[in-house]
C-alpha positions, 0 to 999 in steps of 0.5 A: 743127747742124740747120737749116731749109733755108729759113733756110740758104738765106737765110743763104747769100744774106746771106753772099754779099752781105756777102762772108762764108762761111756759117760766118762769117755764122752766127757773126756772126748768133749774136753779134748775137742774143746781144748783143741779149739782153745776153749779151756775147761777145768777138770772136775774137782777130785781129779787131782788138779788144783 
């Protein structure tokens, strides 16, 4: 994935503050954005969700 360095830096800071990897943070942000657009995405197995 190509990403603007400023955006990546912001994601790295948020990920560190929330004790997540950059990969996990990007996935969470994508899921949130998709949910806001009405595209429901089930959480991955093992997250405590049925």
